[in-house]
C-alpha positions as CSV (number, residue, x, y, z in Angstrom):
1,M,0.1,-0.2,-0.1
2,S,3.0,2.2,-0.2
3,A,2.8,5.6,-2.2
4,S,5.6,4.2,-4.9
5,P,4.9,4.9,-8.4
6,I,6.1,1.9,-11.0
7,V,6.0,2.1,-14.7
8,Y,5.0,-0.8,-16.3
9,K,5.3,-1.6,-20.4
10,G,6.0,2.3,-20.4
11,E,3.1,3.3,-18.7
12,D,3.1,5.4,-14.9
13,W,0.9,4.0,-12.7
14,R,0.7,5.9,-9.6
15,T,0.7,2.7,-7.0
16,A,2.1,-0.4,-7.2
17,E,-1.7,-0.9,-6.0
18,A,-3.1,0.8,-9.1
19,L,-1.3,-1.7,-11.5
20,F,-2.1,-4.8,-9.8
21,Q,-5.7,-3.7,-9.7
22,S,-6.0,-2.9,-13.3
23,L,-4.4,-6.6,-14.6
24,R,-7.5,-7.3,-13.4
25,F,-9.8,-5.4,-15.5
26,D,-10.6,-4.6,-19.4
27,D,-12.9,-1.9,-19.3
28,A,-12.0,1.2,-19.8
29,S,-13.6,3.5,-17.8
30,I,-12.8,1.2,-14.8
31,L,-9.3,1.4,-15.9
32,E,-9.0,5.5,-16.5
33,M,-10.8,5.2,-12.5
34,I,-7.7,3.5,-11.5
35,K,-5.3,5.6,-13.0
36,Q,-6.8,8.7,-11.3
37,E,-7.2,7.3,-8.1
38,T,-4.3,9.1,-5.5
39,S,-4.5,6.6,-2.9
40,P,-3.9,3.0,-3.0
41,F,-6.1,2.3,0.4
42,T,-9.2,4.1,-1.2
43,L,-8.7,2.5,-4.9
44,K,-8.7,-1.1,-2.9
45,L,-12.0,0.1,-1.4
46,K,-13.7,1.4,-5.0
47,I,-12.8,-1.8,-6.5
48,K,-14.2,-4.2,-4.3
49,S,-17.7,-3.0,-5.5
50,L,-16.4,-4.1,-8.9
51,T,-15.4,-7.3,-8.2
52,S,-18.2,-8.7,-10.6
53,Q,-16.1,-7.5,-13.7
54,M,-13.0,-8.5,-13.1
55,I,-11.4,-10.9,-16.0
56,L,-9.8,-13.1,-13.6
57,D,-10.9,-14.7,-10.3
58,P,-9.6,-12.9,-7.3
59,T,-7.2,-15.1,-5.7
60,K,-6.8,-17.5,-8.6
61,E,-3.5,-18.5,-10.1
62,Q,-3.1,-15.2,-12.4
63,D,-3.8,-13.2,-9.9
64,I,-0.5,-14.3,-7.5
65,E,1.4,-14.3,-10.9
66,N,0.1,-10.3,-11.6
67,M,1.1,-9.1,-7.8
68,R,4.6,-11.6,-8.1
69,L,4.9,-9.6,-10.9
70,V,3.8,-5.8,-9.3
71,L,5.8,-7.1,-6.7
72,R,9.0,-7.2,-8.9
73,L,8.9,-4.5,-10.8
74,K,7.7,-2.3,-7.0
75,F,11.4,-3.9,-5.3
76,E,13.4,-3.1,-8.8
77,Q,12.5,0.5,-9.4
78,H,12.3,1.6,-5.6
79,P,16.0,0.6,-3.9
80,D,14.9,2.5,-0.9
81,L,12.0,-0.3,-0.5
82,R,14.2,-3.4,-1.8
83,A,17.0,-2.3,1.0
84,L,13.9,-1.9,3.7
85,L,12.6,-5.8,2.6
86,L,16.3,-7.1,2.3
87,S,16.5,-5.8,6.2
88,T,14.1,-8.5,7.2
89,G,16.4,-11.0,6.8
90,D,15.1,-14.3,7.3
91,A,12.2,-13.3,9.4
92,L,8.6,-14.6,9.1
93,L,6.6,-11.8,6.6
94,I,2.7,-11.9,7.8
95,E,0.6,-9.6,6.1
96,D,-1.8,-8.9,9.2
97,V,-5.0,-9.1,8.8
98,T,-6.7,-9.2,12.3
99,K,-8.4,-6.4,12.1
100,R,-10.6,-7.5,8.4
101,K,-9.9,-11.0,8.8
102,S,-12.7,-11.7,6.4
103,G,-13.4,-11.9,2.1
104,N,-9.6,-12.3,0.2
105,A,-7.8,-10.5,3.0
106,V,-7.2,-14.4,4.5
107,F,-5.8,-15.8,1.5
108,W,-3.6,-12.9,1.2
109,G,-2.6,-12.2,4.5
110,A,-3.3,-14.3,8.0
111,Y,-4.8,-13.0,11.5
112,L,-3.6,-13.6,14.5
113,F,-6.2,-15.6,17.7
114,E,-4.4,-17.1,20.7
115,G,-1.3,-16.6,19.4
116,E,-1.5,-18.2,16.3
117,W,-1.6,-17.0,13.1
118,Y,-4.2,-18.2,10.6
119,G,-4.7,-17.5,6.8
120,E,-2.7,-18.7,3.6
121,N,-0.4,-15.3,4.0
122,K,0.2,-15.1,0.0
123,L,1.6,-11.8,0.2
124,G,3.7,-12.4,3.1
125,Q,5.2,-16.0,1.0
126,L,5.2,-13.7,-2.3
127,L,7.8,-11.0,-0.7
128,M,9.5,-13.8,1.1
129,E,10.0,-15.5,-2.3
130,L,11.0,-12.3,-3.6
131,R,14.0,-11.6,-1.0
132,D,15.7,-14.7,-1.4
133,E,15.8,-14.3,-5.2
134,I,17.3,-10.6,-4.5
135,V,19.6,-12.3,-1.8
136,K,20.3,-15.4,-4.2
137,A,21.1,-12.8,-7.0
138,K,23.7,-10.5,-5.3
């Protein structure tokens, strides 16, 4: 959800979230709304009402591949964020969705209950995978 701009196929996106969400749609008006939204969080909220118009199933393999692509671009294009990711060492990374543990939240993240994490935590897994790739490439 950082407000870091990203470039993909020569096109500027205000945030990685905007690029990720754009890969889920082909409707020109939705894509324009995505491009104009300045807040990644507000964009995510707006998208919730448009899921029936997505060209792919959220949380399926193509969605995961799209997130993997967006994360790679984000960390390639922002050395400060890459350094922050690398500073986590070999720590377990979890998107904490404890306050919103419904819908896709427990797919992309996990929630804490009685000292245990529950959820698929795909975002955390992708970040750890990318961190390992960056370390191996050094």
